[in-house]
C-alpha positions, 0 to 999 in steps of 0.5 A: 464223580468221573463218568468216563472209564479209567484206562491205562495209558499203556492201552493207547500209547506204544513205546516207539523210540527212534534212536540214533548213534551220535555223530561227533561231526553232526549238528543236533537241534535238541528239545526239552519239556517244560513242567506243568503241561506247558509242552516242548521247547527248543534248545540250542543246536550243538555238535555231537562232539559237545554232548555226553550222550552216545545216542539221541532219540528223534522226535516225530510229529504226533508222538507222546513224549515225557521226561523220566526225571520230571514226569511227576511235575507234568513234563509231558507233551505231544510232539507238534509239527515244529518239533518234528525231527528234533532230538532228545536224550534217552531220558525222554521216552517217545510213544506212538498214539493208537489213533483207533483208541485215542484222539491226538488232540484229546491226549494233548490236553491230557498231558496238560492236566494236573490230575494226570501229573498228580497220579504220576507224582504218586507213582514216582520213585526216589528220595525227595520230590526233586529226585523222583523218577517216573519209569516207563512201566509206571507211566503205562500203568497209570490210568486216565479217563478215556471215553470213545473216540467220538466223545474224545473229539468233542471234548478236545474241540471244546477245550481247543476253543477254551484254550484259544480264548484263555491264550488272549490273557497270556498275550495281554501279559506278554504285551505288558512285559514287552512294554515294561521292558521297552520302558526299562531299556529306554530309561537305562539308555538315557543314562549311557552318557554317564561316566564308566565305572568298573564293577570291582570298584563298587562291588565286593565279593562276599564268601561266607563258607558253609561247613557242611553237616551231613545230617543238617538240612540246607535250602539252596537258592537258584536264580531264574533267568530274565530278571525273575528273581531268586527261588528256593529249592527243596531242603536237602541234608548235607550228605546229598549236596553236590561236591561243589563248595557252598556259601551262606547267602545274606540279604541285600546282595547282588547275586549272580549266576556265573553260568546263566548271568548272560540270560539275566540270572542276576538278582537282589537277595532279600530277608527271605533268603537269610539262612539259605546257601548257594553253591560256588556258581553263585557270586554274591556282592556287597555294594558300596555306599554310593551304589543302589543295587536296584539300579544295577539289577535293572541295568543288567536286565536291560538290553545293554546290560545283558549284552555286555554280560553275554559278550564277557561270558565264555563257552563254546555252547550258548547255554554253557557260557560262564563268567568268572569273578575277575571278568565280572568285576572288570566289566565297566558300565555307565553309572550315574551318581547315587541320587540319579540311580535312586530316581531311576530305580524308584521309577522302574519299581513303580513300573514293575508294580504295575506290571505285576498287577497285569501279570496277576491275570495269568495265574487266574487263566492257568487256574481256569484252564485246569478247571476246564480240564478237570470238568472235561475229564470228569464228564462235566463239559 
């Protein structure tokens, strides 16, 4: 039971949008918001002529900001000093926090709390969870626990201390990741004296067209960057698929995102992906008999592999770089014989297994963080 009064967000945040017309000759460093209360992140710096938006909103330190598209998923944040002066689109409304009613640090923790995310999820509008929108009126009408300012400060101080300790778990995970990547780069580097092999000679593009049924539901794949594998999107009826062409995904293929390959969005499909579909943006390749897909995937997740893909991709904006089928097939990489590929892949599989064991601490830390937040906003901290 919550011992604190439930107050609408609109009682302590006011819409405050510093909008600017986009100058095609000016550069803009833009920001986005991670889901699940993970805060703002910095995007690439672009020219005004490279954006479709006619207006941008300028961020100011101490504001509250959220994403209309993904507020239901916890895309909420307070603006920290390092994001002051960056820009967001009109899909990210900004608000001033009333200091006499709400403490900034307390609001910062509220933005991370899944209890608030759940309330916004219930208030979202749209068909399908990935298409919900949280409009401004809905946001401002959403209630949260809000004690007096002094109690807010006490709670925020306790949560700051707890968050600092839990961050040590995250740092341990990051160090484990760095060590794993260093090992991978070192092992791959040792094979760079191997004969150069053209990818088109060992990989065959596979395209199994999807005949879209407007009433049938389809599960689309996506590929996470930095070698984090394939994921499945929510099912959509055929009538809601985009105008792109779609193809069936088969297991045991090297699947490449042609728009994010430069960032390591390359993965191996598995039996779990059987029956899923991918748009024309995903290139699926069948390996030859003398090729271990695991080795190829590890190569492309190494510094050398990412560098060669990045240099082969084209585009004026970093996050819009693409790689065509022909350019990918014409990439030449150092490739040892099959027994050596298997030996290296087996060793790196073992390293990855150890790395996953270290990473298993992170969900625990995340769960603990939410437990502390729940306790804090329920008056139990």
